[in-house]
Steps between C-alpha positions, in 0.01 A plus 500: 500500500613842383195673343719683248642173368153343485362800311794488258436129433130563444570799275732303271266199493190710433679699229611178335142368492357830374756509218414141407131590481584808290710282269211263424265795451751652254512168311119490491486861376757426228304195382173698493613838370814461289411443134672606181840501668840409359758271657677809634184592687472148635861503620442837673192368683680175586793699643265689733339173614837338565616808693193485725546126559869547581426786739235292676744214545767737636258630765407145603868405507561790737207398723622141527854623570378704795301203632804273482720767662287511816415130525632157408261480202633364171252700293762735353716215376197331345379818329851589380522161329155558350601852386821384332332200336220710353731772370734247339203306356367818337843587356559151359143472368503830313853435369342303214366824348836679452646163398241474222554860389879485508492191277257668257235236569241769568517878479323792661344585165356147473360521852343840429344372176360189670368708789331743259334211314362364829352828618786655693373425851718460808398133528584427136838671545569264790412198286721633218794508742429143611476389136831668415668326793353164398624550142848580630503190721379277216765646269770423756376142517493467120860618458596274790607761752451228758723660762308829498159329501597258780642775720191714438255221585690384809548853632138599440371183666727536804416867563131436437487222759680714760292809423181295520563318827683777689199737542303235692799460735530879534136538605534210743800672664309831504210330676742343747679830573186717520281230656252580224243245389445707185858442381464128580175493301668687214779241491248218469291688242812568295597130508146389406487755217824357358347154493185634331702690240694187411175303469347770280811516280479124452147511358452852355712644221637856499261636232203383708650656812531837327124562493373815670296309759793288613730804507260688727465201732878464529539876558229495769670211682839674485359830628314326784819319602696827496230669710520208744876553532445874547262430789759265652766774499257753648402263784855420616519572873857389564781263405545177690824497702586862421538582869749218556701501180675786323791411277623858471490581874584160650741517790630244742359559851760620748596249766 
């Protein structure tokens, strides 16, 4: 296949993986170093993290688009569905916070006071946001805003299911297109990790999961998985069927 196209695919894939690794390192640094902050500081740090995640996903979207353009792979369609589902899930999930604030259920001053009382760390700020969202949801249930609560639950569940299953399909298609055993292995590891997470969530409560030891174990597993994906992008030698299929340059042979 065209070396320039292959290099472009590898560049976008590698950049996506590097940004993902940087994102998790930024989260780790925030959890370890940010203390005595206000909610404004938390929102600023969270904005940077979201921007890095979004940029990483855009690069991977571009890489899968190029793969699908030069082959009959369905990886771009799968990742586009995953991308849309995750973005919409995040928007719907966080919508509870402005909903709570607009209805005067919680205020920024209350969040800042609570955060200050708990030490003002980045982690505590995160839990304050979750608590505010939970209070807003419970308030909506108490005043019988059944339509809002039902739509929120159904939407969150639907996007979560799609955004959870789609990545495994994406990595399977990547393995199929690149003939890479690493992508295949990543797809299986991702699926197995989902099962393990569900098992852990069934037996261990959130406060117990928030211990430093568990957090470091989870971070180590995530970083190792991202490094594995990075290696897979680096080792791509070609795209299956790229020599025979090109949607943008396809012409009917002259008789």
